[in-house]
C-alpha positions in Angstrom: -11.6 -16.2 -24.1 -8.5 -14.4 -22.8 -7.4 -14.7 -19.2 -8.2 -11.9 -16.8 -5.3 -9.5 -16.1 -3.4 -10.0 -13.0 -3.1 -7.5 -10.1 -0.4 -8.2 -7.5 -1.1 -6.7 -4.1 1.4 -6.8 -1.3 0.3 -6.5 2.3 -3.0 -8.1 1.3 -3.6 -10.0 4.6 -5.4 -7.1 6.2 -6.5 -3.5 6.0 -6.1 -1.6 2.7 -4.4 -4.5 0.9 -7.2 -7.0 1.7 -10.0 -4.4 0.9 -8.3 -3.7 -2.5 -8.0 -7.4 -3.3 -11.7 -7.9 -2.7 -12.7 -4.9 -4.8 -10.4 -5.6 -7.8 -11.6 -9.2 -7.8 -15.1 -8.0 -7.9 -14.2 -6.0 -11.0 -12.8 -9.0 -12.8 -9.0 -8.9 -12.1 -7.2 -12.1 -11.1 -5.7 -10.9 -7.8 -2.5 -12.3 -6.4 -3.0 -11.5 -2.7 0.5 -11.6 -1.2 1.7 -11.2 2.4 3.4 -13.1 5.2 0.3 -14.4 7.0 -0.8 -17.2 4.7 -3.6 -18.2 7.0 -5.3 -14.9 6.5 -4.7 -14.9 2.8 -6.3 -18.3 2.5 -9.4 -17.0 4.2 -9.4 -14.1 1.9 -9.0 -16.3 -1.2 -12.2 -18.3 -0.1 -14.2 -15.1 -0.8 -13.6 -15.1 -4.5 -12.3 -17.6 -7.2 -10.4 -14.6 -8.6 -8.3 -14.2 -5.4 -5.1 -16.3 -5.2 -3.1 -16.5 -2.0 0.7 -16.2 -2.1 3.0 -16.1 0.9 5.4 -13.2 0.5 7.9 -11.3 2.7 8.9 -8.1 0.9 12.0 -7.8 3.1 13.3 -11.2 1.8 14.7 -11.0 -1.7 14.4 -14.8 -2.2 10.7 -14.6 -1.4 10.2 -11.8 -3.9 12.1 -13.7 -6.5 10.0 -16.8 -5.9 6.8 -14.8 -6.6 8.2 -13.2 -9.7 9.2 -16.7 -11.1 5.7 -17.9 -10.5 4.3 -14.9 -12.5 6.8 -15.0 -15.4 5.1 -14.7 -18.7 1.7 -14.1 -17.2 -0.5 -10.9 -17.9 0.6 -9.0 -14.9 -0.6 -5.4 -15.4 -0.9 -4.0 -11.8 1.4 -3.9 -8.8 0.0 -2.3 -5.7 2.6 -1.8 -3.0 0.5 -1.8 0.1 2.9 -3.7 2.5 4.0 -1.2 5.2 3.4 0.3 8.6 4.5 2.4 11.4 6.3 0.8 14.4 6.9 3.6 16.8 5.8 7.1 17.9 9.0 8.4 19.4 10.9 11.7 19.1 13.9 11.3 16.9 16.2 12.0 19.8 14.7 9.0 21.7 14.1 6.7 18.8 15.6 3.3 18.1 17.7 3.2 14.8 16.7 -0.5 14.5 13.0 0.6 14.2 14.0 3.1 11.5 15.8 0.3 9.6 12.7 -2.0 9.9 10.4 0.8 8.8 12.5 1.6 5.7 13.0 -2.1 4.8 9.2 -2.9 4.8 7.9 0.4 3.4 10.6 1.5 1.0 13.1 -1.2 0.1 10.3 -3.8 0.0 8.5 -1.6 -2.7 11.8 -1.3 -4.6 12.2 -5.1 -4.5 8.7 -5.6 -5.9 9.1 -2.9 -8.6 12.4 -4.5 -9.8 10.9 -8.0 -9.9 7.7 -7.2 -11.7 8.4 -4.3 -14.0 10.1 -6.7 -16.6 7.0 -8.9 -16.5 4.8 -5.9 -17.2 7.1 -4.8 -20.0 6.8 -8.2 -21.6 3.0 -8.0 -21.2 3.0 -4.6 -22.9 1.3 -2.5 -20.3 1.4 -2.0 -16.5 0.6 0.2 -13.6 2.7 0.6 -10.4 0.8 2.0 -7.4 2.6 3.1 -4.3 0.5 3.5 -1.2 2.2 6.3 0.7 0.6 8.6 3.1 0.0 12.3 3.8 2.9 11.7 6.1 5.0 11.6 2.9 4.1 15.2 2.2 4.1 16.8 5.6 6.1 15.9 8.7 4.7 15.7 12.2 6.1 15.3 15.7 7.0 11.8 16.9 6.5 10.4 13.4 10.1 10.5 12.4 10.7 6.9 11.2 7.3 6.6 9.4 7.4 10.1 8.0 10.9 9.6 6.5 9.9 6.3 5.0 6.7 7.7 3.4 8.6 10.7 2.0 11.0 8.1 0.5 8.0 6.3 -1.0 6.7 9.5 -2.5 10.2 10.1 -4.0 10.2 6.5 -5.3 7.0 7.1 -7.2 8.2 10.4 -8.7 11.5 8.9 -9.7 9.9 5.9 -11.3 7.6 8.1 -13.3 10.6 9.9 -14.7 12.6 6.8 -15.4 9.8 4.9 -17.0 8.7 7.8 -19.2 8.1 6.5 -22.7 7.4 3.0 -21.5 3.8 1.6 -21.3 3.8 1.7 -17.5 1.9 4.1 -15.4 3.0 5.1 -11.9 0.6 6.5 -9.2 0.9 7.4 -5.6 -2.1 7.2 -3.3 -1.6 9.3 -0.2 -4.3 8.7 2.5 -4.7 10.8 5.6 -6.5 9.4 8.7 -7.6 5.8 7.9 -9.1 3.6 10.6 -8.1 0.0 10.2 -8.0 -2.9 12.6 -4.2 -3.0 12.9 -2.3 0.2 11.9 -2.4 2.2 15.2 -2.3 -0.9 17.4 1.0 -2.0 15.7 2.4 1.5 16.0 1.7 1.6 19.7 2.9 -2.0 20.5 -0.6 -3.5 20.8 -1.9 -0.8 23.2 -5.6 -0.7 22.1 -6.5 2.2 24.3 -3.7 4.4 23.0 -4.6 3.4 19.4 -8.2 4.3 19.9 -7.3 7.8 21.0 -5.9 8.5 17.5 -9.5 8.4 16.2 -11.3 9.7 19.3 -14.1 12.1 18.4 -13.7 11.6 14.6 -17.1 10.2 13.7 -16.1 9.1 10.1 -12.4 8.5 9.4 -11.5 6.9 6.1 -11.8 3.2 6.0 -9.7 0.6 4.1 -12.6 0.3 1.7 -12.5 4.0 0.9 -8.8 3.8 0.0 -9.4 0.7 -2.0 -12.0 2.6 -4.1 -9.4 5.3 -4.8 -7.0 2.6 -6.0 -9.7 0.9 -8.1 -10.6 4.2 -9.9 -7.0 5.0 -10.5 -6.0 1.6 -12.1 -9.2 1.3 -14.2 -8.8 4.6 -16.0 -7.7 4.4 -19.7 -4.0 3.6 -20.2 -3.2 7.2 -21.4 -4.7 8.7 -18.2 -2.2 8.7 -15.3 -2.9 9.8 -11.7 0.5 11.1 -10.5 -0.6 11.6 -6.9 -3.9 11.5 -5.1 -4.3 12.8 -1.6 -7.4 11.6 0.3 -8.6 12.5 3.7 -11.8 12.2 5.8 -13.8 15.4 5.8 -12.9 15.9 9.5 -9.2 16.2 8.6 -8.4 19.5 6.9 -4.6 19.0 7.3 -2.2 16.8 9.2 -2.7 18.8 12.4 -6.2 20.1 11.8 -8.8 17.4 12.7 -12.3 18.2 13.9 -13.3 16.0 16.8 -16.8 15.8 18.3 -16.8 16.8 22.0 -17.0 13.8 24.3 
């Protein structure tokens, strides 16, 4: 009996990454759940024998290289770049360039590091699928989102560039661009731990997307036949018609 194919998921300690790890393991993939917070990953790994915890910092090249070395020669067929986040909500003229550098390093450069490290392993395996979790912010700018929007536009461009450069190779490239997703940490991190300010993002929206919703879009995308590629999938809750058009129930 052949070993299950391996799906590597960055940012798997919470939110979309953790939900995707659970769902892909449920469908028979051996999941390498990778993130910095090893304690959370170990708790996640206890949920399924198909989930394996690996400590990873996508901003540290040696950490990425270590994971790649551990996976060399194994049937790695999926890379899901879920590590990322927003770290401010400031106008460009008042923003901190260090926050821009941090946002790009985690969201964009981290994805580049992972792609460079794992694409050769996929090529050796003979098939692969690179999934970039971007955002609707990567397709339409909005006020005070400068650092995050710019990083997500870069991730969209990364997926498009990879698709051109890997044309003719047995590797699919897909971008998943979620709109309003309510997770435990995203808005809190963006607003420096201010729970009240974070809650206002979703105020009046009875059913925003969940991490599990996004995970299902990823599962469907990667489980399609090898000749079938989803270039880009935009998903939003029904209440969100566009970046600035959100229906909110009166309080």
